[in-house]
C-alpha positions as CSV (number, residue, x, y, z in Angstrom):
1,M,154.5,69.4,111.1
2,L,154.8,65.7,111.9
3,R,157.7,64.7,114.1
4,F,159.2,61.2,113.4
5,L,160.6,59.6,116.5
6,T,163.6,57.2,116.2
7,P,165.5,57.5,119.5
8,K,169.2,56.8,119.3
9,T,168.9,54.9,122.6
10,I,167.0,52.0,121.1
11,K,167.7,49.6,118.2
12,P,167.0,51.3,114.9
13,P,164.0,50.1,112.9
14,F,164.4,46.7,111.1
15,A,163.0,48.1,107.9
16,R,161.5,51.3,106.4
17,Y,159.4,52.6,109.3
18,S,159.6,55.0,112.2
19,H,159.4,53.9,115.8
20,G,156.8,56.7,116.4
21,V,155.2,59.7,114.9
22,E,154.1,62.8,116.8
23,V,151.0,64.5,115.4
24,P,150.8,68.1,116.5
25,A,147.7,69.7,118.0
26,G,145.3,71.0,115.5
27,R,145.6,68.1,113.0
28,R,142.6,65.9,112.3
29,L,142.9,62.1,112.3
30,V,141.4,59.7,109.9
31,L,141.3,56.0,110.9
32,C,140.8,53.5,108.1
33,S,139.4,50.0,108.8
34,G,141.5,47.1,107.6
35,Q,141.4,46.9,103.8
36,L,141.7,43.6,101.9
37,G,143.2,43.0,98.4
38,I,139.8,43.0,96.6
39,G,138.9,45.1,93.6
40,P,135.6,47.0,93.1
41,D,134.6,44.2,90.7
42,D,135.2,41.5,93.4
43,T,138.5,40.3,91.9
44,I,141.1,39.1,94.3
45,P,144.6,38.6,92.9
46,E,146.5,35.4,93.8
47,D,149.8,37.3,94.4
48,A,150.3,38.8,97.9
49,G,152.1,41.9,96.4
50,A,149.1,42.6,94.1
51,Q,146.8,42.2,97.1
52,A,148.9,44.8,99.0
53,E,148.7,47.1,96.0
54,L,144.9,46.9,96.1
55,C,144.8,47.4,99.9
56,F,146.8,50.6,99.5
57,A,144.7,51.7,96.5
58,N,141.5,51.2,98.7
59,I,143.2,53.2,101.5
60,A,144.1,56.0,99.1
61,A,140.4,56.2,98.0
62,I,139.2,56.4,101.6
63,L,141.8,59.0,102.4
64,G,140.8,60.9,99.3
65,E,137.3,61.2,100.6
66,A,138.8,63.2,103.5
67,G,141.1,65.3,101.3
68,L,144.2,63.3,102.3
69,T,146.7,61.1,100.5
70,L,149.0,58.2,101.3
71,R,151.6,60.9,102.3
72,D,149.4,61.7,105.3
73,I,149.6,58.3,106.8
74,V,151.3,58.2,110.3
75,R,150.6,54.6,111.3
76,I,150.3,51.3,109.4
77,N,149.1,48.0,110.8
78,A,149.6,45.2,108.3
79,F,148.7,41.6,108.5
80,V,149.8,38.7,106.3
81,T,148.8,35.0,106.5
82,D,152.3,33.6,105.8
83,R,155.9,34.5,106.3
84,A,156.4,34.2,102.5
85,Y,154.1,37.2,102.1
86,L,156.3,39.6,104.2
87,R,158.6,40.5,101.4
88,P,155.9,41.2,98.7
89,Y,154.1,43.4,101.2
90,M,157.2,45.2,102.3
91,D,158.3,45.8,98.7
92,V,154.9,47.6,98.0
93,R,155.1,49.5,101.3
94,D,158.7,50.6,100.7
95,R,157.9,51.8,97.1
96,L,154.9,53.9,98.4
97,F,156.5,55.5,101.5
98,S,159.8,57.3,101.5
99,D,161.9,58.3,104.6
100,P,160.8,59.2,107.1
101,A,158.3,56.5,106.9
102,P,155.2,56.1,109.1
103,A,155.2,54.1,112.3
104,S,154.4,50.5,111.3
105,T,153.6,47.0,112.6
106,L,153.6,43.9,110.5
107,M,152.1,40.7,111.9
108,I,151.6,37.1,110.6
109,V,148.1,35.9,111.4
110,S,146.3,32.6,110.9
111,G,143.8,34.0,108.4
112,F,141.1,36.4,107.4
113,A,137.3,36.1,106.7
114,R,138.0,34.3,103.4
115,P,140.9,32.0,102.7
116,E,142.0,33.7,99.4
117,F,143.0,36.9,101.3
118,K,146.7,37.1,102.1
119,V,147.1,40.7,103.2
120,E,145.1,43.2,105.2
121,I,146.2,46.8,106.0
122,E,144.8,49.4,108.3
123,V,146.1,52.9,108.7
124,V,145.8,56.2,110.7
125,A,146.4,59.4,108.8
126,A,146.7,63.0,110.0
127,G,145.8,66.0,107.9
């Protein structure tokens, strides 16, 4: 069983995430490369929230290949290219992950390989 770590001796999380997640011995880890908001037909939505949806859909497909689901994610690293995209990303994340939520980091970066990308998400899952 996963153990979600939120010590009472430090400031609680700012949003829906855990400060840490302990993965017990015997679980296997799946590490996903950063996924961008691009569909299998090369479409890239303009909206940051729609891009985040596609990122998580791509991640779900990768995890599915290993017999896992989004519920098995223990760590999320997310990147957005503008402060305005924080809320659309977090709305998608918060809808997909209930409490206790995975450990998570969200960063604002200067850009990705192509300028139309606004969100990139990488994860670690344990199954």
